[in-house]
N, CA, C and O atoms as a GROMACS GRO file, in nm:
protein
  448
    1MET      N    1   0.085  -0.117   0.000
    1MET     CA    2   0.000   0.000   0.000
    1MET      C    3   0.090   0.124   0.000
    1MET      O    4   0.192   0.127   0.068
    2ILE      N    5   0.051   0.223  -0.074
    2ILE     CA    6   0.131   0.345  -0.079
    2ILE      C    7   0.118   0.417   0.055
    2ILE      O    8   0.012   0.415   0.117
    3PRO      N    9   0.227   0.482   0.100
    3PRO     CA   10   0.228   0.541   0.234
    3PRO      C   11   0.115   0.640   0.260
    3PRO      O   12   0.060   0.641   0.370
    4CYS      N   13   0.078   0.721   0.163
    4CYS     CA   14  -0.026   0.822   0.188
    4CYS      C   15  -0.164   0.761   0.208
    4CYS      O   16  -0.254   0.829   0.256
    5ALA      N   17  -0.183   0.634   0.172
    5ALA     CA   18  -0.314   0.570   0.186
    5ALA      C   19  -0.324   0.482   0.310
    5ALA      O   20  -0.428   0.422   0.336
    6GLN      N   21  -0.215   0.474   0.388
    6GLN     CA   22  -0.214   0.382   0.502
    6GLN      C   23  -0.320   0.415   0.606
    6GLN      O   24  -0.370   0.323   0.671
    7HIS      N   25  -0.355   0.541   0.624
    7HIS     CA   26  -0.453   0.578   0.726
    7HIS      C   27  -0.584   0.626   0.663
    7HIS      O   28  -0.662   0.698   0.726
    8SER      N   29  -0.608   0.585   0.540
    8SER     CA   30  -0.728   0.626   0.469
    8SER      C   31  -0.851   0.559   0.529
    8SER      O   32  -0.851   0.439   0.555
    9LYS      N   33  -0.955   0.637   0.550
    9LYS     CA   34  -1.080   0.584   0.602
    9LYS      C   35  -1.140   0.482   0.505
    9LYS      O   36  -1.196   0.381   0.547
   10LEU      N   37  -1.128   0.510   0.376
   10LEU     CA   38  -1.180   0.419   0.275
   10LEU      C   39  -1.109   0.283   0.284
   10LEU      O   40  -1.174   0.178   0.279
   11ILE      N   41  -0.978   0.285   0.297
   11ILE     CA   42  -0.902   0.160   0.307
   11ILE      C   43  -0.941   0.085   0.433
   11ILE      O   44  -0.957  -0.037   0.430
   12GLU      N   45  -0.956   0.157   0.545
   12GLU     CA   46  -0.994   0.094   0.671
   12GLU      C   47  -1.130   0.025   0.662
   12GLU      O   48  -1.152  -0.079   0.724
   13GLU      N   49  -1.221   0.082   0.584
   13GLU     CA   50  -1.357   0.029   0.576
   13GLU      C   51  -1.373  -0.080   0.472
   13GLU      O   52  -1.473  -0.152   0.472
   14LEU      N   53  -1.276  -0.095   0.382
   14LEU     CA   54  -1.286  -0.198   0.279
   14LEU      C   55  -1.254  -0.335   0.338
   14LEU      O   56  -1.154  -0.352   0.409
   15HIS      N   57  -1.338  -0.429   0.308
   15HIS     CA   58  -1.317  -0.568   0.348
   15HIS      C   59  -1.331  -0.652   0.221
   15HIS      O   60  -1.373  -0.603   0.117
   16ASP      N   61  -1.296  -0.778   0.233
   16ASP     CA   62  -1.306  -0.867   0.117
   16ASP      C   63  -1.446  -0.867   0.058
   16ASP      O   64  -1.462  -0.865  -0.064
   17ASP      N   65  -1.549  -0.869   0.144
   17ASP     CA   66  -1.688  -0.869   0.094
   17ASP      C   67  -1.719  -0.740   0.020
   17ASP      O   68  -1.781  -0.742  -0.086
   18ASN      N   69  -1.675  -0.626   0.075
   18ASN     CA   70  -1.700  -0.497   0.010
   18ASN      C   71  -1.632  -0.491  -0.127
   18ASN      O   72  -1.692  -0.446  -0.225
   19ILE      N   73  -1.510  -0.538  -0.133
   19ILE     CA   74  -1.436  -0.536  -0.259
   19ILE      C   75  -1.508  -0.621  -0.363
   19ILE      O   76  -1.520  -0.582  -0.479
   20GLN      N   77  -1.555  -0.738  -0.320
   20GLN     CA   78  -1.625  -0.827  -0.412
   20GLN      C   79  -1.754  -0.762  -0.463
   20GLN      O   80  -1.789  -0.778  -0.580
   21ASP      N   81  -1.823  -0.691  -0.376
   21ASP     CA   82  -1.945  -0.620  -0.417
   21ASP      C   83  -1.913  -0.509  -0.517
   21ASP      O   84  -1.984  -0.489  -0.615
   22ILE      N   85  -1.805  -0.436  -0.490
   22ILE     CA   86  -1.767  -0.325  -0.577
   22ILE      C   87  -1.729  -0.373  -0.716
   22ILE      O   88  -1.772  -0.316  -0.816
   23ILE      N   89  -1.649  -0.480  -0.722
   23ILE     CA   90  -1.605  -0.528  -0.855
   23ILE      C   91  -1.706  -0.621  -0.920
   23ILE      O   92  -1.695  -0.652  -1.039
   24GLY      N   93  -1.804  -0.666  -0.843
   24GLY     CA   94  -1.911  -0.749  -0.900
   24GLY      C   95  -1.869  -0.892  -0.928
   24GLY      O   96  -1.931  -0.960  -1.010
   25ILE      N   97  -1.766  -0.937  -0.862
   25ILE     CA   98  -1.718  -1.074  -0.883
   25ILE      C   99  -1.696  -1.138  -0.746
   25ILE      O  100  -1.640  -1.076  -0.656
   26ARG      N  101  -1.741  -1.262  -0.731
   26ARG     CA  102  -1.716  -1.336  -0.608
   26ARG      C  103  -1.584  -1.409  -0.623
   26ARG      O  104  -1.560  -1.476  -0.724
   27LEU      N  105  -1.498  -1.396  -0.524
   27LEU     CA  106  -1.366  -1.458  -0.529
   27LEU      C  107  -1.365  -1.587  -0.450
   27LEU      O  108  -1.432  -1.599  -0.347
   28ASN      N  109  -1.287  -1.685  -0.499
   28ASN     CA  110  -1.275  -1.810  -0.425
   28ASN      C  111  -1.169  -1.794  -0.315
   28ASN      O  112  -1.103  -1.690  -0.307
   29SER      N  113  -1.154  -1.895  -0.233
   29SER     CA  114  -1.062  -1.884  -0.118
   29SER      C  115  -0.917  -1.866  -0.161
   29SER      O  116  -0.840  -1.798  -0.093
   30LYS      N  117  -0.880  -1.926  -0.274
   30LYS     CA  118  -0.742  -1.910  -0.323
   30LYS      C  119  -0.717  -1.764  -0.362
   30LYS      O  120  -0.614  -1.707  -0.328
   31ASP      N  121  -0.811  -1.705  -0.433
   31ASP     CA  122  -0.799  -1.564  -0.472
   31ASP      C  123  -0.796  -1.472  -0.350
   31ASP      O  124  -0.720  -1.376  -0.346
   32LEU      N  125  -0.878  -1.503  -0.250
   32LEU     CA  126  -0.880  -1.424  -0.128
   32LEU      C  127  -0.747  -1.434  -0.053
   32LEU      O  128  -0.699  -1.336   0.005
   33ASP      N  129  -0.687  -1.554  -0.054
   33ASP     CA  130  -0.556  -1.571   0.010
   33ASP      C  131  -0.450  -1.487  -0.060
   33ASP      O  132  -0.365  -1.426   0.005
   34ILE      N  133  -0.456  -1.483  -0.193
   34ILE     CA  134  -0.361  -1.402  -0.269
   34ILE      C  135  -0.380  -1.254  -0.237
   34ILE      O  136  -0.282  -1.182  -0.217
   35LEU      N  137  -0.504  -1.209  -0.232
   35LEU     CA  138  -0.532  -1.069  -0.196
   35LEU      C  139  -0.480  -1.036  -0.057
   35LEU      O  140  -0.425  -0.928  -0.034
   36GLU      N  141  -0.499  -1.128   0.036
   36GLU     CA  142  -0.453  -1.105   0.173
   36GLU      C  143  -0.300  -1.091   0.177
   36GLU      O  144  -0.248  -1.005   0.248
   37LYS      N  145  -0.231  -1.175   0.102
   37LYS     CA  146  -0.084  -1.165   0.096
   37LYS      C  147  -0.041  -1.032   0.037
   37LYS      O  148   0.055  -0.971   0.084
   38ILE      N  149  -0.111  -0.987  -0.065
   38ILE     CA  150  -0.079  -0.859  -0.129
   38ILE      C  151  -0.102  -0.745  -0.030
   38ILE      O  152  -0.022  -0.652  -0.022
   39GLN      N  153  -0.212  -0.752   0.046
   39GLN     CA  154  -0.243  -0.646   0.142
   39GLN      C  155  -0.137  -0.638   0.252
   39GLN      O  156  -0.108  -0.529   0.301
   40LYS      N  157  -0.080  -0.751   0.290
   40LYS     CA  158   0.021  -0.754   0.395
   40LYS      C  159   0.161  -0.726   0.343
   40LYS      O  160   0.255  -0.711   0.421
   41GLN      N  161   0.175  -0.720   0.213
   41GLN     CA  162   0.307  -0.707   0.154
   41GLN      C  163   0.370  -0.572   0.189
   41GLN      O  164   0.305  -0.467   0.184
   42LYS      N  165   0.494  -0.580   0.223
   42LYS     CA  166   0.571  -0.460   0.258
   42LYS      C  167   0.605  -0.385   0.130
   42LYS      O  168   0.620  -0.445   0.023
   43SER      N  169   0.617  -0.253   0.141
   43SER     CA  170   0.663  -0.176   0.026
   43SER      C  171   0.791  -0.102   0.064
   43SER      O  172   0.814  -0.073   0.181
   44VAL      N  173   0.872  -0.074  -0.036
   44VAL     CA  174   0.996   0.000  -0.015
   44VAL      C  175   1.000   0.116  -0.112
   44VAL      O  176   0.939   0.111  -0.219
   45THR      N  177   1.071   0.220  -0.074
   45THR     CA  178   1.089   0.335  -0.161
   45THR      C  179   1.236   0.344  -0.198
   45THR      O  180   1.322   0.358  -0.112
   46VAL      N  181   1.263   0.335  -0.327
   46VAL     CA  182   1.398   0.344  -0.379
   46VAL      C  183   1.400   0.455  -0.482
   46VAL      O  184   1.323   0.454  -0.578
   47GLU      N  185   1.490   0.551  -0.460
   47GLU     CA  186   1.503   0.665  -0.550
   47GLU      C  187   1.368   0.735  -0.574
   47GLU      O  188   1.335   0.772  -0.686
   48GLY      N  189   1.293   0.751  -0.466
   48GLY     CA  190   1.166   0.823  -0.473
   48GLY      C  191   1.050   0.744  -0.530
   48GLY      O  192   0.940   0.798  -0.542
   49LYS      N  193   1.071   0.618  -0.566
   49LYS     CA  194   0.963   0.536  -0.622
   49LYS      C  195   0.925   0.427  -0.523
   49LYS      O  196   1.011   0.354  -0.474
   50THR      N  197   0.795   0.415  -0.495
   50THR     CA  198   0.747   0.311  -0.405
   50THR      C  199   0.711   0.189  -0.487
   50THR      O  200   0.644   0.198  -0.590
   51LYS      N  201   0.758   0.074  -0.440
   51LYS     CA  202   0.732  -0.051  -0.511
   51LYS      C  203   0.710  -0.162  -0.409
   51LYS      O  204   0.752  -0.148  -0.294
   52PRO      N  205   0.647  -0.270  -0.449
   52PRO     CA  206   0.631  -0.382  -0.355
   52PRO      C  207   0.767  -0.438  -0.317
   52PRO      O  208   0.857  -0.447  -0.400
   53ALA      N  209   0.780  -0.474  -0.193
   53ALA     CA  210   0.903  -0.538  -0.148
   53ALA      C  211   0.900  -0.686  -0.186
   53ALA      O  212   0.796  -0.740  -0.223
   54TYR      N  213   1.014  -0.748  -0.176
   54TYR     CA  214   1.026  -0.892  -0.198
   54TYR      C  215   0.982  -0.936  -0.337
   54TYR      O  216   0.906  -1.032  -0.351
   55ARG      N  217   1.028  -0.866  -0.438
   55ARG     CA  218   0.995  -0.907  -0.575
   55ARG      C  219   1.061  -1.039  -0.608
   55ARG      O  220   1.008  -1.118  -0.687
   56TYR      N  221   1.178  -1.062  -0.548
   56TYR     CA  222   1.249  -1.188  -0.570
   56TYR      C  223   1.281  -1.250  -0.435
   56TYR      O  224   1.299  -1.180  -0.336
   57THR      N  225   1.288  -1.382  -0.432
   57THR     CA  226   1.328  -1.450  -0.309
   57THR      C  227   1.478  -1.430  -0.291
   57THR      O  228   1.550  -1.397  -0.385
   58LEU      N  229   1.525  -1.452  -0.168
   58LEU     CA  230   1.669  -1.441  -0.145
   58LEU      C  231   1.745  -1.545  -0.226
   58LEU      O  232   1.854  -1.519  -0.276
   59LYS      N  233   1.687  -1.662  -0.240
   59LYS     CA  234   1.751  -1.766  -0.321
   59LYS      C  235   1.772  -1.717  -0.464
   59LYS      O  236   1.877  -1.740  -0.523
   60LYS      N  237   1.672  -1.650  -0.519
   60LYS     CA  238   1.683  -1.598  -0.655
   60LYS      C  239   1.784  -1.483  -0.662
   60LYS      O  240   1.859  -1.472  -0.759
   61HIS      N  241   1.787  -1.398  -0.560
   61HIS     CA  242   1.884  -1.288  -0.557
   61HIS      C  243   2.027  -1.340  -0.566
   61HIS      O  244   2.111  -1.280  -0.634
   62PHE      N  245   2.055  -1.450  -0.497
   62PHE     CA  246   2.193  -1.497  -0.485
   62PHE      C  247   2.222  -1.618  -0.573
   62PHE      O  248   2.326  -1.683  -0.557
   63LYS      N  249   2.132  -1.649  -0.664
   63LYS     CA  250   2.147  -1.766  -0.751
   63LYS      C  251   2.277  -1.764  -0.831
   63LYS      O  252   2.346  -1.865  -0.838
   64ASN      N  253   2.310  -1.651  -0.890
   64ASN     CA  254   2.427  -1.643  -0.978
   64ASN      C  255   2.540  -1.561  -0.916
   64ASN      O  256   2.615  -1.495  -0.988
   65SER      N  257   2.553  -1.566  -0.785
   65SER     CA  258   2.657  -1.486  -0.720
   65SER      C  259   2.768  -1.575  -0.667
   65SER      O  260   2.778  -1.600  -0.547
   66LYS      N  261   2.849  -1.622  -0.758
   66LYS     CA  262   2.959  -1.711  -0.722
   66LYS      C  263   3.082  -1.632  -0.676
   66LYS      O  264   3.154  -1.677  -0.588
   67LEU      N  265   3.105  -1.516  -0.734
   67LEU     CA  266   3.218  -1.432  -0.698
   67LEU      C  267   3.177  -1.333  -0.590
   67LEU      O  268   3.060  -1.299  -0.575
   68LYS      N  269   3.276  -1.286  -0.515
   68LYS     CA  270   3.250  -1.191  -0.406
   68LYS      C  271   3.182  -1.065  -0.457
   68LYS      O  272   3.090  -1.014  -0.392
   69GLU      N  273   3.225  -1.014  -0.572
   69GLU     CA  274   3.166  -0.892  -0.627
   69GLU      C  275   3.019  -0.914  -0.665
   69GLU      O  276   2.935  -0.826  -0.644
   70GLU      N  277   2.990  -1.031  -0.721
   70GLU     CA  278   2.852  -1.064  -0.757
   70GLU      C  279   2.765  -1.076  -0.631
   70GLU      O  280   2.651  -1.031  -0.628
   71ARG      N  281   2.822  -1.139  -0.528
   71ARG     CA  282   2.750  -1.153  -0.401
   71ARG      C  283   2.721  -1.016  -0.341
   71ARG      O  284   2.610  -0.990  -0.296
   72ASN      N  285   2.822  -0.928  -0.341
   72ASN     CA  286   2.804  -0.795  -0.283
   72ASN      C  287   2.698  -0.715  -0.360
   72ASN      O  288   2.618  -0.644  -0.300
   73SER      N  289   2.698  -0.727  -0.491
   73SER     CA  290   2.597  -0.661  -0.572
   73SER      C  291   2.458  -0.717  -0.541
   73SER      O  292   2.361  -0.642  -0.534
   74ALA      N  293   2.450  -0.848  -0.523
   74ALA     CA  294   2.323  -0.912  -0.490
   74ALA      C  295   2.274  -0.868  -0.352
   74ALA      O  296   2.153  -0.856  -0.330
   75ILE      N  297   2.366  -0.844  -0.260
   75ILE     CA  298   2.329  -0.796  -0.126
   75ILE      C  299   2.259  -0.661  -0.138
   75ILE      O  300   2.155  -0.639  -0.077
   76ILE      N  301   2.317  -0.571  -0.218
   76ILE     CA  302   2.257  -0.438  -0.236
   76ILE      C  303   2.120  -0.450  -0.301
   76ILE      O  304   2.025  -0.382  -0.260
   77LYS      N  305   2.108  -0.535  -0.402
   77LYS     CA  306   1.978  -0.554  -0.468
   77LYS      C  307   1.874  -0.611  -0.372
   77LYS      O  308   1.758  -0.570  -0.375
   78ALA      N  309   1.916  -0.704  -0.287
   78ALA     CA  310   1.823  -0.763  -0.189
   78ALA      C  311   1.780  -0.658  -0.087
   78ALA      O  312   1.663  -0.655  -0.046
   79LEU      N  313   1.872  -0.574  -0.045
   79LEU     CA  314   1.836  -0.465   0.048
   79LEU      C  315   1.736  -0.371  -0.019
   79LEU      O  316   1.638  -0.330   0.044
   80ASN      N  317   1.759  -0.337  -0.145
   80ASN     CA  318   1.668  -0.250  -0.219
   80ASN      C  319   1.533  -0.317  -0.240
   80ASN      O  320   1.432  -0.250  -0.264
   81ASP      N  321   1.531  -0.449  -0.232
   81ASP     CA  322   1.408  -0.525  -0.251
   81ASP      C  323   1.330  -0.539  -0.119
   81ASP      O  324   1.223  -0.599  -0.117
   82GLY      N  325   1.385  -0.482  -0.010
   82GLY     CA  326   1.312  -0.482   0.116
   82GLY      C  327   1.362  -0.578   0.221
   82GLY      O  328   1.312  -0.576   0.334
   83TYR      N  329   1.458  -0.661   0.189
   83TYR     CA  330   1.512  -0.753   0.288
   83TYR      C  331   1.602  -0.678   0.386
   83TYR      O  332   1.665  -0.579   0.349
   84THR      N  333   1.609  -0.726   0.510
   84THR     CA  334   1.694  -0.664   0.610
   84THR      C  335   1.834  -0.727   0.604
   84THR      O  336   1.853  -0.835   0.548
   85GLN      N  337   1.929  -0.657   0.663
   85GLN     CA  338   2.065  -0.713   0.669
   85GLN      C  339   2.065  -0.845   0.746
   85GLN      O  340   2.140  -0.937   0.711
   86THR      N  341   1.982  -0.855   0.848
   86THR     CA  342   1.974  -0.978   0.928
   86THR      C  343   1.921  -1.095   0.844
   86THR      O  344   1.974  -1.206   0.851
   87GLU      N  345   1.817  -1.069   0.764
   87GLU     CA  346   1.761  -1.176   0.678
   87GLU      C  347   1.865  -1.222   0.576
   87GLU      O  348   1.879  -1.342   0.551
   88ILE      N  349   1.936  -1.126   0.519
   88ILE     CA  350   2.038  -1.160   0.418
   88ILE      C  351   2.152  -1.238   0.484
   88ILE      O  352   2.200  -1.337   0.428
   89ALA      N  353   2.195  -1.193   0.601
   89ALA     CA  354   2.303  -1.260   0.673
   89ALA      C  355   2.268  -1.406   0.703
   89ALA      O  356   2.349  -1.496   0.684
   90LYS      N  357   2.144  -1.428   0.750
   90LYS     CA  358   2.101  -1.565   0.780
   90LYS      C  359   2.101  -1.649   0.653
   90LYS      O  360   2.143  -1.765   0.656
   91HIS      N  361   2.053  -1.593   0.544
   91HIS     CA  362   2.047  -1.668   0.418
   91HIS      C  363   2.187  -1.707   0.370
   91HIS      O  364   2.208  -1.818   0.322
   92LEU      N  365   2.282  -1.615   0.385
   92LEU     CA  366   2.419  -1.639   0.338
   92LEU      C  367   2.508  -1.706   0.443
   92LEU      O  368   2.624  -1.736   0.417
   93ASN      N  369   2.451  -1.728   0.562
   93ASN     CA  370   2.527  -1.785   0.673
   93ASN      C  371   2.647  -1.697   0.708
   93ASN      O  372   2.758  -1.746   0.730
   94LEU      N  373   2.622  -1.567   0.713
   94LEU     CA  374   2.724  -1.468   0.750
   94LEU      C  375   2.670  -1.389   0.870
   94LEU      O  376   2.552  -1.397   0.903
   95SER      N  377   2.758  -1.313   0.932
   95SER     CA  378   2.711  -1.228   1.042
   95SER      C  379   2.648  -1.101   0.986
   95SER      O  380   2.681  -1.058   0.876
   96ARG      N  381   2.558  -1.041   1.062
   96ARG     CA  382   2.495  -0.918   1.020
   96ARG      C  383   2.598  -0.806   1.012
   96ARG      O  384   2.588  -0.719   0.926
   97SER      N  385   2.695  -0.808   1.102
   97SER     CA  386   2.797  -0.704   1.099
   97SER      C  387   2.881  -0.712   0.971
   97SER      O  388   2.924  -0.609   0.919
   98LEU      N  389   2.905  -0.833   0.921
   98LEU     CA  390   2.978  -0.846   0.795
   98LEU      C  391   2.896  -0.789   0.679
   98LEU      O  392   2.950  -0.723   0.590
   99ILE      N  393   2.766  -0.814   0.681
   99ILE     CA  394   2.679  -0.757   0.577
   99ILE      C  395   2.687  -0.605   0.583
   99ILE      O  396   2.695  -0.539   0.480
  100SER      N  397   2.684  -0.549   0.703
  100SER     CA  398   2.693  -0.405   0.720
  100SER      C  399   2.824  -0.351   0.663
  100SER      O  400   2.826  -0.249   0.595
  101LYS      N  401   2.934  -0.420   0.691
  101LYS     CA  402   3.065  -0.378   0.638
  101LYS      C  403   3.068  -0.386   0.486
  101LYS      O  404   3.126  -0.298   0.420
  102ILE      N  405   3.007  -0.488   0.430
  102ILE     CA  406   3.002  -0.503   0.284
  102ILE      C  407   2.923  -0.386   0.224
  102ILE      O  408   2.965  -0.328   0.124
  103VAL      N  409   2.811  -0.354   0.285
  103VAL     CA  410   2.727  -0.244   0.234
  103VAL      C  411   2.805  -0.113   0.239
  103VAL      O  412   2.805  -0.037   0.142
  104LYS      N  413   2.872  -0.088   0.351
  104LYS     CA  414   2.952   0.034   0.364
  104LYS      C  415   3.062   0.039   0.259
  104LYS      O  416   3.088   0.144   0.201
  105SER      N  417   3.128  -0.074   0.236
  105SER     CA  418   3.237  -0.076   0.139
  105SER      C  419   3.186  -0.056  -0.004
  105SER      O  420   3.252   0.010  -0.085
  106VAL      N  421   3.070  -0.111  -0.034
  106VAL     CA  422   3.013  -0.094  -0.168
  106VAL      C  423   2.978   0.052  -0.193
  106VAL      O  424   3.004   0.106  -0.300
  107PHE      N  425   2.918   0.117  -0.091
  107PHE     CA  426   2.878   0.255  -0.109
  107PHE      C  427   2.994   0.353  -0.101
  107PHE      O  428   2.981   0.468  -0.142
  108SER      N  429   3.108   0.308  -0.046
  108SER     CA  430   3.223   0.397  -0.041
  108SER      C  431   3.311   0.383  -0.165
  108SER      O  432   3.407   0.458  -0.182
  109THR      N  433   3.278   0.285  -0.252
  109THR     CA  434   3.351   0.266  -0.377
  109THR      C  435   3.308   0.374  -0.475
  109THR      O  436   3.189   0.390  -0.500
  110PRO      N  437   3.404   0.452  -0.530
  110PRO     CA  438   3.369   0.565  -0.617
  110PRO      C  439   3.290   0.530  -0.743
  110PRO      O  440   3.210   0.612  -0.788
  111ASP      N  441   3.310   0.413  -0.800
  111ASP     CA  442   3.246   0.382  -0.928
  111ASP      C  443   3.106   0.324  -0.914
  111ASP      O  444   3.046   0.289  -1.016
  112LEU      N  445   3.051   0.312  -0.792
  112LEU     CA  446   2.916   0.257  -0.776
  112LEU      C  447   2.818   0.362  -0.739
  112LEU      O  448   2.699   0.333  -0.722
   0.00000   0.00000   0.00000
């Protein structure tokens, strides 16, 4: 949900039944589960643009990161995708402090 709509009275009053009445279609339980996941989905703002978080799984982020530089680039992309340093560290079996150091080193590199 976009930040400016988080406290909207309209959003607060909308329920699955109301939405179904508005669009004129009855949804099955699978569709309702998908809607619920979307409603709970975190959003992130990168370079002034708000987008859904977690577009890719951590496994997908790090699929092709065999070299240290590729891994470090994937760490930045995963952070931009809404994952925390702690989540990334657990996935990579590294300490959170090492992830923090990697992030600092990437951002202190002049060509990035």
